[in-house]
C-alpha positions in Angstrom: -79.2 16.0 -7.6 -81.8 18.3 -9.2 -79.6 21.2 -8.7 -76.9 19.5 -10.7 -79.3 18.6 -13.4 -80.6 22.2 -13.6 -77.0 23.7 -13.5 -76.2 21.2 -16.5 -79.3 22.5 -18.5 -78.4 26.0 -17.8 -74.9 25.4 -18.8 -76.2 23.8 -22.0 -78.4 26.9 -22.7 -75.3 29.0 -22.3 -73.2 26.8 -24.6 -75.9 26.9 -27.3 -76.3 30.7 -27.0 -72.4 31.2 -26.8 -71.9 28.8 -30.0 -74.7 30.8 -31.9 -73.2 34.0 -30.7 -69.7 32.9 -31.8 -70.8 31.7 -35.3 -70.8 28.0 -34.4 -67.3 28.1 -33.1 -65.6 29.7 -36.1 -64.8 32.9 -34.2 -67.2 35.0 -36.3 -69.7 36.9 -34.1 -73.4 36.5 -35.0 -76.5 38.0 -33.8 -77.5 37.6 -30.1 -80.0 34.6 -29.4 -83.1 35.5 -27.5 -83.8 33.3 -24.4 -87.0 32.1 -26.2 -84.9 30.8 -29.2 -82.2 29.3 -27.1 -84.6 27.4 -24.7 -86.9 26.4 -27.5 -84.0 24.6 -29.2 -83.4 22.6 -26.2 -87.1 22.0 -25.7 -87.5 20.7 -29.2 -84.4 18.4 -28.7 -86.1 17.0 -25.5 -89.5 16.7 -27.2 -88.1 14.7 -30.0 -86.6 12.1 -27.7 -89.6 12.0 -25.2 -92.2 11.6 -28.0 -90.1 8.9 -29.6 -89.9 6.9 -26.7 -93.6 7.4 -25.7 -94.5 6.2 -29.2 -92.0 3.3 -29.2 -93.5 1.4 -26.1 -96.2 -0.9 -27.4 -99.8 -0.3 -26.1 -99.9 -3.6 -24.2 -96.7 -2.6 -22.4 -98.0 0.9 -21.3 -98.8 -0.6 -17.8 -95.3 -2.0 -17.4 -93.4 -1.1 -14.3 -90.3 -2.8 -12.9 -90.8 -5.2 -10.0 -88.5 -7.3 -8.0 -89.5 -10.3 -9.8 -87.2 -9.3 -12.9 -84.0 -8.8 -10.7 -81.9 -11.1 -8.7 -83.5 -12.6 -5.5 -80.7 -11.1 -3.4 -81.5 -7.6 -4.4 -83.5 -5.9 -1.7 -84.8 -2.8 -3.7 -88.3 -2.0 -3.1 -90.6 -1.3 -6.1 -93.8 -0.4 -4.3 -95.3 2.7 -5.9 -93.0 2.7 -8.8 -94.8 4.5 -11.8 -96.0 2.5 -14.7 -94.8 3.6 -18.2 -98.1 5.2 -18.8 -97.7 7.0 -15.5 -94.4 8.3 -16.5 -95.8 9.7 -19.8 -98.8 11.3 -18.1 -96.6 12.8 -15.4 -94.4 14.2 -17.9 -97.5 15.8 -19.7 -98.8 17.2 -16.4 -95.5 18.5 -15.4 -95.1 20.5 -18.8 -98.2 22.4 -17.9 -97.0 23.0 -14.4 -93.4 24.2 -15.3 -94.0 26.1 -18.5 -97.3 27.5 -17.2 -95.4 28.8 -14.2 -92.6 30.3 -16.3 -95.1 32.1 -18.6 -98.1 32.8 -16.5 -100.2 31.0 -19.1 -103.1 28.8 -18.0 -103.6 25.3 -19.6 -106.5 25.0 -22.0 -107.0 21.4 -20.9 -107.9 19.7 -17.7 -104.5 18.9 -16.5 -105.8 16.5 -13.7 -107.7 14.5 -16.2 -104.6 13.5 -17.9 -103.8 11.3 -14.9 -107.0 9.3 -15.6 -106.1 8.4 -19.3 -105.6 4.6 -20.1 -105.4 4.5 -23.9 -101.9 4.8 -25.3 -103.1 7.0 -28.3 -104.8 9.4 -25.9 -101.8 9.6 -23.5 -99.4 10.3 -26.5 -101.8 12.9 -27.8 -101.8 14.4 -24.3 -98.0 14.6 -24.3 -97.8 16.1 -27.6 -100.4 18.8 -26.7 -98.4 19.5 -23.6 -95.4 20.2 -25.6 -97.2 22.6 -27.8 -98.3 24.4 -24.8 -94.6 24.4 -23.6 -93.5 25.9 -26.8 -96.0 28.7 -26.6 -94.8 29.4 -23.1 -91.2 29.3 -24.0 -92.0 31.9 -26.8 -92.9 34.4 -24.1 -89.3 34.7 -22.8 -87.5 37.9 -23.6 -84.1 39.2 -22.6 -86.2 41.7 -20.5 -88.4 39.2 -18.5 -86.3 36.0 -18.6 -84.9 36.7 -15.0 -88.1 38.0 -13.4 -89.2 36.0 -10.2 -92.0 33.6 -10.2 -94.1 34.2 -7.2 -95.5 30.7 -7.0 -92.0 29.2 -7.0 -89.7 31.1 -4.6 -86.2 31.9 -5.7 -87.1 30.8 -9.3 -87.1 33.0 -12.3 -88.9 32.4 -15.6 -85.8 31.2 -17.2 -84.9 28.8 -14.4 -88.6 27.4 -14.5 -88.0 26.5 -18.3 -84.6 25.1 -17.5 -86.0 23.0 -14.8 -88.9 21.7 -16.9 -86.4 20.5 -19.5 -84.2 19.0 -16.8 -87.1 17.2 -15.1 -88.3 16.0 -18.4 -85.0 14.4 -19.2 -85.1 12.7 -15.8 -88.3 11.1 -16.7 -87.1 10.3 -20.2 -84.3 8.4 -18.7 -86.6 6.2 -16.7 -88.8 5.7 -19.8 -85.8 4.5 -21.8 -85.0 2.1 -19.1 -88.5 0.7 -19.3 -88.1 0.2 -23.0 -84.8 -1.6 -22.4 -86.4 -3.9 -19.8 -89.0 -5.0 -22.4 -86.3 -5.7 -24.9 -86.8 -2.6 -27.0 -84.1 -0.2 -28.3 -85.0 3.5 -27.6 -85.3 5.5 -30.9 -82.4 7.8 -30.0 -80.0 4.7 -29.7 -81.3 3.2 -33.0 -79.4 5.9 -35.1 
């Protein structure tokens, strides 16, 4: 499943780059789009959606996690260990440091493990926002010369594939966060348009 998501993100990157190179589909050629610009466009799209959902969930619902109690009795799905909404947001922030740091070689300027201990919504949202600022700086290091260099800590990965997987992984958790909003009767910001 993760391979499919990564392939879809990479295809999206190619489509964004191809569209830009082709002048937005008009047939007119334009300048090449750098890997940094192409991936940063996708990262910005993801950031906007993830931040919107993180802010939309009320503080008193940040500890919400689905449980068997909200479904039909005949369902046998187990919910032990399911992350709360807060844990989803914190995981996303921590993962941003891992994936984008791995892609760029940059070191986080925050205590990434400490993000897991946050309990206040405002602090959690701020941690996510800070992780996106880090991610943008990391993506800015991609060039046409280094985008496909291997990443030693992640075998068979390149700097570009690490960025692509960071975005794909993030959208996976974004989808879960959207469901948590819906389970609480809230319409996700992206669906309000």
